[in-house]
N, CA, C and O atoms as a GROMACS GRO file, in nm:
protein
  352
    1UNK      N    1   0.403  -2.023   2.663
    1UNK     CA    2   0.316  -2.090   2.641
    1UNK      C    3   0.275  -2.241   2.708
    1UNK      O    4   0.350  -2.336   2.732
    2UNK      N    5   0.136  -2.226   2.728
    2UNK     CA    6   0.068  -2.311   2.799
    2UNK      C    7   0.061  -2.485   2.746
    2UNK      O    8   0.045  -2.507   2.626
    3UNK      N    9   0.073  -2.586   2.831
    3UNK     CA   10   0.075  -2.693   2.788
    3UNK      C   11  -0.063  -2.794   2.845
    3UNK      O   12  -0.049  -2.844   2.956
    4UNK      N   13  -0.150  -2.812   2.793
    4UNK     CA   14  -0.242  -2.904   2.866
    4UNK      C   15  -0.303  -3.041   2.815
    4UNK      O   16  -0.306  -3.063   2.694
    5UNK      N   17  -0.348  -3.125   2.897
    5UNK     CA   18  -0.422  -3.243   2.835
    5UNK      C   19  -0.506  -3.217   2.747
    5UNK      O   20  -0.511  -3.098   2.718
    6UNK      N   21  -0.582  -3.288   2.688
    6UNK     CA   22  -0.691  -3.290   2.622
    6UNK      C   23  -0.826  -3.313   2.692
    6UNK      O   24  -0.934  -3.292   2.637
    7UNK      N   25  -0.812  -3.355   2.811
    7UNK     CA   26  -0.953  -3.365   2.908
    7UNK      C   27  -0.953  -3.249   2.970
    7UNK      O   28  -1.057  -3.185   2.983
    8UNK      N   29  -0.830  -3.204   3.019
    8UNK     CA   30  -0.831  -3.059   3.080
    8UNK      C   31  -0.852  -2.927   2.972
    8UNK      O   32  -0.882  -2.811   3.002
    9UNK      N   33  -0.832  -2.970   2.871
    9UNK     CA   34  -0.845  -2.867   2.774
    9UNK      C   35  -1.006  -2.866   2.751
    9UNK      O   36  -1.081  -2.775   2.785
   10UNK      N   37  -1.036  -2.960   2.700
   10UNK     CA   38  -1.207  -3.008   2.699
   10UNK      C   39  -1.287  -2.943   2.839
   10UNK      O   40  -1.387  -2.874   2.819
   11UNK      N   41  -1.246  -2.965   2.967
   11UNK     CA   42  -1.292  -2.895   3.079
   11UNK      C   43  -1.276  -2.732   3.073
   11UNK      O   44  -1.367  -2.655   3.105
   12UNK      N   45  -1.172  -2.700   3.036
   12UNK     CA   46  -1.150  -2.560   3.048
   12UNK      C   47  -1.164  -2.465   2.905
   12UNK      O   48  -1.121  -2.350   2.898
   13UNK      N   49  -1.225  -2.530   2.804
   13UNK     CA   50  -1.207  -2.460   2.729
   13UNK      C   51  -1.231  -2.308   2.686
   13UNK      O   52  -1.156  -2.235   2.620
   14UNK      N   53  -1.380  -2.275   2.751
   14UNK     CA   54  -1.401  -2.153   2.754
   14UNK      C   55  -1.289  -2.035   2.816
   14UNK      O   56  -1.273  -1.919   2.779
   15UNK      N   57  -1.218  -2.115   2.927
   15UNK     CA   58  -1.132  -2.039   2.980
   15UNK      C   59  -1.013  -2.013   2.880
   15UNK      O   60  -0.986  -1.899   2.841
   16UNK      N   61  -0.947  -2.122   2.844
   16UNK     CA   62  -0.813  -2.136   2.733
   16UNK      C   63  -0.877  -2.039   2.634
   16UNK      O   64  -0.794  -1.950   2.615
   17UNK      N   65  -0.990  -2.015   2.560
   17UNK     CA   66  -1.022  -1.954   2.449
   17UNK      C   67  -1.001  -1.793   2.486
   17UNK      O   68  -0.957  -1.703   2.415
   18UNK      N   69  -1.047  -1.790   2.621
   18UNK     CA   70  -1.023  -1.633   2.649
   18UNK      C   71  -0.871  -1.601   2.643
   18UNK      O   72  -0.819  -1.508   2.583
   19UNK      N   73  -0.817  -1.690   2.712
   19UNK     CA   74  -0.656  -1.659   2.735
   19UNK      C   75  -0.596  -1.668   2.586
   19UNK      O   76  -0.490  -1.611   2.557
   20UNK      N   77  -0.645  -1.719   2.522
   20UNK     CA   78  -0.571  -1.721   2.363
   20UNK      C   79  -0.597  -1.601   2.307
   20UNK      O   80  -0.513  -1.522   2.264
   21UNK      N   81  -0.749  -1.585   2.309
   21UNK     CA   82  -0.815  -1.459   2.246
   21UNK      C   83  -0.791  -1.331   2.291
   21UNK      O   84  -0.764  -1.250   2.202
   22UNK      N   85  -0.793  -1.291   2.399
   22UNK     CA   86  -0.742  -1.182   2.480
   22UNK      C   87  -0.606  -1.166   2.510
   22UNK      O   88  -0.542  -1.070   2.468
   23UNK      N   89  -0.556  -1.257   2.585
   23UNK     CA   90  -0.403  -1.229   2.630
   23UNK      C   91  -0.285  -1.279   2.510
   23UNK      O   92  -0.164  -1.257   2.512
   24UNK      N   93  -0.348  -1.337   2.430
   24UNK     CA   94  -0.240  -1.358   2.313
   24UNK      C   95  -0.165  -1.485   2.366
   24UNK      O   96  -0.044  -1.482   2.344
   25UNK      N   97  -0.213  -1.597   2.430
   25UNK     CA   98  -0.145  -1.673   2.516
   25UNK      C   99  -0.171  -1.812   2.413
   25UNK      O  100  -0.284  -1.841   2.374
   26UNK      N  101  -0.027  -1.904   2.370
   26UNK     CA  102  -0.081  -2.003   2.299
   26UNK      C  103  -0.086  -2.118   2.395
   26UNK      O  104  -0.029  -2.112   2.504
   27UNK      N  105  -0.150  -2.215   2.356
   27UNK     CA  106  -0.192  -2.323   2.416
   27UNK      C  107  -0.164  -2.459   2.319
   27UNK      O  108  -0.201  -2.455   2.201
   28UNK      N  109  -0.106  -2.562   2.366
   28UNK     CA  110  -0.058  -2.678   2.323
   28UNK      C  111  -0.144  -2.812   2.407
   28UNK      O  112  -0.127  -2.857   2.520
   29UNK      N  113  -0.225  -2.844   2.315
   29UNK     CA  114  -0.320  -2.972   2.378
   29UNK      C  115  -0.198  -3.081   2.329
   29UNK      O  116  -0.119  -3.080   2.235
   30UNK      N  117  -0.228  -3.189   2.457
   30UNK     CA  118  -0.130  -3.311   2.429
   30UNK      C  119  -0.244  -3.419   2.425
   30UNK      O  120  -0.356  -3.375   2.451
   31UNK      N  121  -0.236  -3.547   2.399
   31UNK     CA  122  -0.302  -3.673   2.421
   31UNK      C  123  -0.195  -3.775   2.446
   31UNK      O  124  -0.094  -3.801   2.380
   32UNK      N  125  -0.244  -3.829   2.564
   32UNK     CA  126  -0.133  -3.924   2.612
   32UNK      C  127   0.011  -3.884   2.600
   32UNK      O  128   0.092  -3.950   2.535
   33UNK      N  129   0.034  -3.797   2.651
   33UNK     CA  130   0.185  -3.712   2.659
   33UNK      C  131   0.236  -3.665   2.553
   33UNK      O  132   0.336  -3.595   2.564
   34UNK      N  133   0.177  -3.694   2.418
   34UNK     CA  134   0.201  -3.652   2.286
   34UNK      C  135   0.139  -3.521   2.277
   34UNK      O  136   0.022  -3.505   2.309
   35UNK      N  137   0.242  -3.389   2.216
   35UNK     CA  138   0.182  -3.260   2.149
   35UNK      C  139   0.093  -3.321   2.037
   35UNK      O  140   0.147  -3.400   1.960
   36UNK      N  141  -0.041  -3.289   2.021
   36UNK     CA  142  -0.128  -3.281   1.909
   36UNK      C  143  -0.150  -3.186   1.865
   36UNK      O  144  -0.121  -3.182   1.746
   37UNK      N  145  -0.213  -3.046   1.927
   37UNK     CA  146  -0.256  -2.942   1.832
   37UNK      C  147  -0.239  -2.811   1.937
   37UNK      O  148  -0.200  -2.807   2.054
   38UNK      N  149  -0.282  -2.708   1.846
   38UNK     CA  150  -0.197  -2.596   1.951
   38UNK      C  151  -0.351  -2.487   1.916
   38UNK      O  152  -0.408  -2.480   1.807
   39UNK      N  153  -0.388  -2.419   2.032
   39UNK     CA  154  -0.489  -2.310   2.018
   39UNK      C  155  -0.387  -2.165   1.988
   39UNK      O  156  -0.286  -2.141   2.054
   40UNK      N  157  -0.428  -2.098   1.899
   40UNK     CA  158  -0.356  -1.996   1.904
   40UNK      C  159  -0.462  -1.872   1.860
   40UNK      O  160  -0.570  -1.904   1.811
   41UNK      N  161  -0.429  -1.733   1.879
   41UNK     CA  162  -0.545  -1.616   1.836
   41UNK      C  163  -0.522  -1.648   1.686
   41UNK      O  164  -0.436  -1.710   1.623
   42UNK      N  165  -0.641  -1.575   1.652
   42UNK     CA  166  -0.649  -1.521   1.492
   42UNK      C  167  -0.528  -1.470   1.443
   42UNK      O  168  -0.473  -1.516   1.343
   43UNK      N  169  -0.477  -1.359   1.521
   43UNK     CA  170  -0.367  -1.264   1.507
   43UNK      C  171  -0.247  -1.384   1.446
   43UNK      O  172  -0.196  -1.389   1.334
   44UNK      N  173  -0.233  -1.452   1.537
   44UNK     CA  174  -0.131  -1.569   1.541
   44UNK      C  175  -0.147  -1.642   1.378
   44UNK      O  176  -0.069  -1.649   1.282
   45UNK      N  177  -0.286  -1.689   1.400
   45UNK     CA  178  -0.302  -1.779   1.264
   45UNK      C  179  -0.297  -1.714   1.143
   45UNK      O  180  -0.240  -1.776   1.053
   46UNK      N  181  -0.357  -1.565   1.108
   46UNK     CA  182  -0.312  -1.489   1.003
   46UNK      C  183  -0.182  -1.438   0.973
   46UNK      O  184  -0.150  -1.380   0.869
   47UNK      N  185  -0.108  -1.464   1.074
   47UNK     CA  186   0.028  -1.461   1.035
   47UNK      C  187   0.070  -1.568   1.018
   47UNK      O  188   0.166  -1.559   0.941
   48UNK      N  189   0.052  -1.671   1.046
   48UNK     CA  190   0.104  -1.804   1.010
   48UNK      C  191   0.066  -1.845   0.851
   48UNK      O  192   0.126  -1.931   0.786
   49UNK      N  193  -0.029  -1.777   0.813
   49UNK     CA  194  -0.098  -1.812   0.685
   49UNK      C  195  -0.012  -1.708   0.587
   49UNK      O  196   0.040  -1.736   0.479
   50UNK      N  197  -0.010  -1.582   0.654
   50UNK     CA  198   0.088  -1.539   0.576
   50UNK      C  199   0.211  -1.576   0.534
   50UNK      O  200   0.254  -1.572   0.419
   51UNK      N  201   0.282  -1.622   0.658
   51UNK     CA  202   0.421  -1.670   0.614
   51UNK      C  203   0.425  -1.794   0.520
   51UNK      O  204   0.524  -1.822   0.452
   52UNK      N  205   0.300  -1.875   0.521
   52UNK     CA  206   0.292  -1.966   0.438
   52UNK      C  207   0.290  -1.917   0.300
   52UNK      O  208   0.378  -1.971   0.233
   53UNK      N  209   0.227  -1.842   0.242
   53UNK     CA  210   0.177  -1.763   0.134
   53UNK      C  211   0.287  -1.703   0.093
   53UNK      O  212   0.311  -1.717  -0.027
   54UNK      N  213   0.387  -1.621   0.176
   54UNK     CA  214   0.556  -1.582   0.145
   54UNK      C  215   0.629  -1.691   0.133
   54UNK      O  216   0.726  -1.672   0.059
   55UNK      N  217   0.620  -1.823   0.185
   55UNK     CA  218   0.710  -1.932   0.138
   55UNK      C  219   0.678  -2.010   0.012
   55UNK      O  220   0.757  -2.062  -0.067
   56UNK      N  221   0.544  -2.009   0.009
   56UNK     CA  222   0.501  -2.066  -0.121
   56UNK      C  223   0.531  -1.982  -0.245
   56UNK      O  224   0.534  -2.041  -0.353
   57UNK      N  225   0.553  -1.850  -0.241
   57UNK     CA  226   0.558  -1.759  -0.361
   57UNK      C  227   0.715  -1.791  -0.372
   57UNK      O  228   0.750  -1.815  -0.488
   58UNK      N  229   0.800  -1.795  -0.293
   58UNK     CA  230   0.958  -1.792  -0.297
   58UNK      C  231   0.969  -1.946  -0.343
   58UNK      O  232   1.050  -1.954  -0.435
   59UNK      N  233   0.927  -2.042  -0.316
   59UNK     CA  234   0.922  -2.177  -0.363
   59UNK      C  235   0.906  -2.181  -0.525
   59UNK      O  236   0.983  -2.238  -0.602
   60UNK      N  237   0.800  -2.114  -0.556
   60UNK     CA  238   0.740  -2.072  -0.707
   60UNK      C  239   0.847  -2.009  -0.783
   60UNK      O  240   0.890  -2.039  -0.895
   61UNK      N  241   0.880  -1.926  -0.711
   61UNK     CA  242   0.999  -1.844  -0.798
   61UNK      C  243   1.120  -1.886  -0.817
   61UNK      O  244   1.198  -1.854  -0.906
   62UNK      N  245   1.138  -1.983  -0.704
   62UNK     CA  246   1.269  -2.066  -0.779
   62UNK      C  247   1.247  -2.142  -0.852
   62UNK      O  248   1.338  -2.159  -0.933
   63UNK      N  249   1.128  -2.225  -0.868
   63UNK     CA  250   1.098  -2.322  -0.968
   63UNK      C  251   1.096  -2.275  -1.080
   63UNK      O  252   1.132  -2.332  -1.183
   64UNK      N  253   1.048  -2.151  -1.066
   64UNK     CA  254   1.059  -2.068  -1.236
   64UNK      C  255   1.163  -2.047  -1.270
   64UNK      O  256   1.167  -2.047  -1.393
   65UNK      N  257   1.261  -2.027  -1.222
   65UNK     CA  258   1.368  -1.966  -1.214
   65UNK      C  259   1.456  -2.090  -1.277
   65UNK      O  260   1.512  -2.082  -1.386
   66UNK      N  261   1.459  -2.195  -1.199
   66UNK     CA  262   1.500  -2.310  -1.252
   66UNK      C  263   1.470  -2.378  -1.410
   66UNK      O  264   1.551  -2.418  -1.494
   67UNK      N  265   1.314  -2.373  -1.412
   67UNK     CA  266   1.274  -2.401  -1.557
   67UNK      C  267   1.338  -2.292  -1.693
   67UNK      O  268   1.365  -2.316  -1.811
   68UNK      N  269   1.344  -2.174  -1.614
   68UNK     CA  270   1.398  -2.056  -1.715
   68UNK      C  271   1.528  -2.107  -1.754
   68UNK      O  272   1.552  -2.136  -1.871
   69UNK      N  273   1.626  -2.120  -1.645
   69UNK     CA  274   1.759  -2.130  -1.656
   69UNK      C  275   1.816  -2.290  -1.732
   69UNK      O  276   1.931  -2.324  -1.759
   70UNK      N  277   1.699  -2.357  -1.749
   70UNK     CA  278   1.693  -2.469  -1.821
   70UNK      C  279   1.741  -2.587  -1.730
   70UNK      O  280   1.754  -2.694  -1.790
   71UNK      N  281   1.775  -2.588  -1.579
   71UNK     CA  282   1.807  -2.648  -1.505
   71UNK      C  283   1.715  -2.767  -1.471
   71UNK      O  284   1.747  -2.882  -1.439
   72UNK      N  285   1.584  -2.705  -1.487
   72UNK     CA  286   1.464  -2.808  -1.470
   72UNK      C  287   1.410  -2.894  -1.572
   72UNK      O  288   1.385  -2.825  -1.670
   73UNK      N  289   1.384  -3.003  -1.588
   73UNK     CA  290   1.346  -3.062  -1.737
   73UNK      C  291   1.188  -3.020  -1.707
   73UNK      O  292   1.133  -3.016  -1.597
   74UNK      N  293   1.127  -2.986  -1.852
   74UNK     CA  294   0.992  -2.984  -1.842
   74UNK      C  295   0.913  -3.066  -1.918
   74UNK      O  296   0.962  -3.156  -1.985
   75UNK      N  297   0.774  -3.040  -1.914
   75UNK     CA  298   0.720  -3.122  -2.041
   75UNK      C  299   0.569  -3.063  -2.100
   75UNK      O  300   0.498  -3.010  -2.015
   76UNK      N  301   0.527  -3.068  -2.216
   76UNK     CA  302   0.418  -3.021  -2.236
   76UNK      C  303   0.319  -3.044  -2.213
   76UNK      O  304   0.309  -3.157  -2.164
   77UNK      N  305   0.195  -2.971  -2.228
   77UNK     CA  306   0.084  -3.046  -2.187
   77UNK      C  307   0.028  -3.171  -2.285
   77UNK      O  308  -0.055  -3.256  -2.253
   78UNK      N  309   0.094  -3.158  -2.404
   78UNK     CA  310   0.060  -3.299  -2.445
   78UNK      C  311   0.128  -3.427  -2.420
   78UNK      O  312   0.076  -3.538  -2.431
   79UNK      N  313   0.263  -3.397  -2.381
   79UNK     CA  314   0.338  -3.525  -2.352
   79UNK      C  315   0.286  -3.548  -2.210
   79UNK      O  316   0.300  -3.666  -2.178
   80UNK      N  317   0.221  -3.457  -2.095
   80UNK     CA  318   0.146  -3.515  -1.975
   80UNK      C  319   0.061  -3.567  -1.994
   80UNK      O  320   0.058  -3.665  -1.920
   81UNK      N  321  -0.065  -3.559  -2.086
   81UNK     CA  322  -0.161  -3.622  -2.151
   81UNK      C  323  -0.120  -3.763  -2.232
   81UNK      O  324  -0.200  -3.856  -2.235
   82UNK      N  325  -0.024  -3.770  -2.281
   82UNK     CA  326   0.002  -3.896  -2.311
   82UNK      C  327   0.057  -3.982  -2.205
   82UNK      O  328   0.036  -4.103  -2.210
   83UNK      N  329   0.137  -3.922  -2.090
   83UNK     CA  330   0.166  -4.013  -2.005
   83UNK      C  331   0.056  -4.042  -1.907
   83UNK      O  332   0.091  -4.137  -1.837
   84UNK      N  333  -0.020  -4.014  -1.886
   84UNK     CA  334  -0.145  -4.043  -1.827
   84UNK      C  335  -0.255  -4.098  -1.886
   84UNK      O  336  -0.351  -4.146  -1.826
   85UNK      N  337  -0.236  -4.089  -2.042
   85UNK     CA  338  -0.355  -4.202  -2.106
   85UNK      C  339  -0.478  -4.124  -2.146
   85UNK      O  340  -0.594  -4.166  -2.150
   86UNK      N  341  -0.429  -3.987  -2.180
   86UNK     CA  342  -0.524  -3.921  -2.258
   86UNK      C  343  -0.509  -3.860  -2.378
   86UNK      O  344  -0.580  -3.767  -2.416
   87UNK      N  345  -0.415  -3.911  -2.444
   87UNK     CA  346  -0.355  -3.867  -2.587
   87UNK      C  347  -0.480  -3.899  -2.682
   87UNK      O  348  -0.537  -4.009  -2.686
   88UNK      N  349  -0.520  -3.770  -2.768
   88UNK     CA  350  -0.624  -3.826  -2.836
   88UNK      C  351  -0.581  -3.877  -2.962
   88UNK      O  352  -0.662  -3.932  -3.037
   0.00000   0.00000   0.00000
């Protein structure tokens, strides 16, 4: 993984994009010594988004299991409407 400052990244953007896109290199960009962002290939981005989807699905399944087991309190839509002031 390569680390560059923001000014260097600005000057070398085309080269960095080639390295990321074709060589699958990851580039971390820092501002004032603090890592702020990263350039990653589309392949890496799609993999990250896929992983996020899997984690979201697992969390939803765990929440549903807690609700179905009675371990998680639930509210009806009417109760929620009443709480936020939309009761009819």
